[in-house]
C-alpha positions in Angstrom: -0.4 0.0 -0.1 1.3 3.0 -0.9 1.9 5.7 1.9 -0.2 9.3 0.9 3.1 11.8 1.1 0.5 15.2 0.4 -0.5 17.2 2.9 -3.6 17.7 4.9 -5.8 19.5 3.2 -6.3 21.6 6.4 -2.1 22.4 6.7 -2.7 23.2 2.8 -5.8 25.7 3.3 -3.7 26.7 6.2 -0.5 28.0 3.6 -2.6 29.2 1.3 -4.6 31.4 3.9 -1.3 32.7 4.8 -0.4 33.8 1.3 -3.5 35.5 0.6 -2.7 37.8 3.9 0.5 38.2 3.0 -0.6 39.7 -0.3 -3.3 41.7 0.7 -1.9 42.8 4.7 1.4 43.0 4.4 2.8 44.2 1.3 -0.5 46.8 1.1 1.2 48.1 4.8 4.3 48.8 3.0 2.8 50.8 0.1 0.9 52.9 2.5 3.6 53.7 4.4 5.6 54.9 1.2 2.2 57.1 0.5 2.3 58.9 4.2 6.0 59.6 4.1 5.5 61.0 0.6 1.9 62.9 1.5 3.6 64.4 4.6 6.4 65.3 2.8 4.2 67.4 0.4 1.9 68.5 3.4 5.4 70.0 5.1 6.6 71.7 1.9 3.2 73.2 1.2 3.1 73.9 4.6 6.7 75.8 5.0 5.9 77.6 1.9 2.6 79.0 2.9 4.3 80.0 6.6 7.3 81.6 4.5 4.7 83.5 2.5 2.5 84.9 5.3 5.8 86.3 7.3 7.2 87.7 4.5 3.8 89.2 3.7 3.6 90.7 7.3 0.7 88.2 8.8 2.3 87.1 11.9 -1.0 85.7 12.7 -1.3 83.5 9.7 2.5 82.4 10.2 2.8 81.1 13.7 0.1 79.0 13.3 1.6 77.5 9.8 5.2 77.4 11.2 4.0 75.5 14.6 2.4 72.6 12.1 5.2 72.8 9.6 8.0 71.9 12.9 5.4 69.3 14.6 5.9 67.7 10.5 10.0 68.0 10.6 11.1 68.3 14.5 14.7 68.9 13.1 13.6 72.5 10.9 16.1 74.5 12.3 15.0 77.2 10.2 11.3 77.1 11.1 11.5 76.8 14.7 14.0 80.3 14.0 11.3 82.1 12.5 8.5 80.5 14.9 10.6 82.0 17.7 11.1 85.1 16.4 7.6 85.5 15.6 6.2 85.1 18.7 8.6 87.2 20.5 7.5 90.2 18.4 4.2 89.3 19.7 5.1 89.6 23.0 4.3 85.6 23.5 7.7 85.4 25.7 6.9 82.2 27.2 5.8 80.1 24.0 9.2 81.6 22.0 11.6 79.6 24.9 10.9 75.8 23.6 11.8 77.3 20.2 14.4 79.0 21.0 15.9 76.4 22.8 15.3 74.1 19.8 17.5 76.1 17.7 20.3 76.6 20.3 20.1 72.3 20.1 19.8 71.9 16.2 21.8 74.6 15.3 23.7 76.7 18.3 26.2 78.7 16.4 22.8 80.5 14.6 23.8 84.3 15.7 21.3 85.8 18.5 19.8 82.7 19.6 21.2 83.0 23.0 19.8 86.3 23.6 16.4 85.8 21.9 16.3 83.0 24.4 17.5 85.1 27.5 15.4 88.0 26.8 12.4 85.7 26.4 13.7 84.3 30.1 13.8 87.2 31.7 10.1 88.3 30.2 8.7 85.4 32.2 10.9 85.8 35.4 13.4 82.9 34.6 16.5 85.1 35.7 19.0 82.2 36.2 18.6 80.8 33.2 18.2 84.5 31.2 21.5 85.3 32.9 23.1 82.2 31.8 22.1 82.3 28.1 22.3 86.7 28.0 26.1 85.5 28.8 26.4 82.5 25.9 25.1 85.2 23.5 27.4 88.3 24.4 30.1 88.6 21.3 28.3 86.9 19.0 25.4 89.2 17.4 24.4 89.9 14.3 21.3 92.7 15.2 22.6 95.6 16.6 20.4 97.0 18.6 19.2 93.2 19.8 22.6 93.2 21.5 22.0 96.6 23.0 19.2 95.3 24.4 20.6 91.5 25.2 23.3 94.0 27.2 20.8 96.4 29.1 19.2 93.1 30.6 22.5 91.3 31.0 23.4 94.0 33.3 20.3 94.8 35.2 20.9 90.2 35.9 24.6 90.8 36.7 23.9 93.5 39.5 21.1 91.3 40.6 23.2 88.6 41.0 26.1 90.6 43.2 28.0 90.9 40.5 27.8 94.9 40.7 31.2 95.5 38.8 31.0 93.0 36.1 27.7 95.1 35.3 29.2 98.8 35.5 32.0 96.9 32.7 29.6 95.8 30.6 27.3 98.7 30.6 30.5 101.3 30.1 31.4 99.1 27.2 28.0 99.5 25.7 26.6 102.4 26.8 29.9 104.5 26.8 29.2 107.0 23.4 26.4 109.0 23.2 23.3 109.9 25.6 22.5 106.8 27.3 19.2 106.2 27.6 17.1 106.8 30.6 16.7 103.2 32.0 20.2 103.0 31.2 21.2 105.9 33.5 18.7 104.0 36.0 21.0 100.7 35.7 23.9 102.5 35.7 22.8 103.7 39.5 21.7 100.4 40.8 24.9 98.8 40.0 27.1 102.0 41.1 25.4 101.8 44.3 25.0 98.1 44.4 21.7 98.1 45.2 21.1 94.1 44.1 17.2 94.7 42.7 15.8 95.1 39.5 14.6 98.7 38.5 10.9 96.9 38.4 11.8 95.6 42.0 12.8 98.7 43.4 10.3 101.2 45.9 9.1 104.4 43.8 
């Protein structure tokens, strides 16, 4: 009697079913994944283009949410984080701008003024220790002269507040020696000269 060497019918059906599942489940997943990646790239490009157009047209209210969506799709986009941070800073949304400048400082720490922007935002929300550290990092890496003067003034205030009155005087003397300094700078000179370790807003009128 010959021995039947064929597979049992149930096993044959199982293999056939597995083959069908592989065809209709696994392969489409890889194709679908590629399609999603492609659509994501197209969506990012569209968002980035629209965000830049809104920013250049002077419409920060439109540009900000577009940049927020774009950096969500591509978290390593340093340029997008930079523009998002500067737009938020200009709109006085300092707390919201801090994470944006932090990302730039991580992705592209060589960008001029990133630490100045970060420190100024931190100053505005009362994070004085971090602000002092970042404004010190930003000193000497300036691109915007006006921003550099604002950063120097706030750095001097924080130095004086932390007990570094002589260093504060050095900063103020170096950066505001030319011309007539603004009233708030004169006040900062007075605080440092008298070793009053307070911010101007903390001084009793």
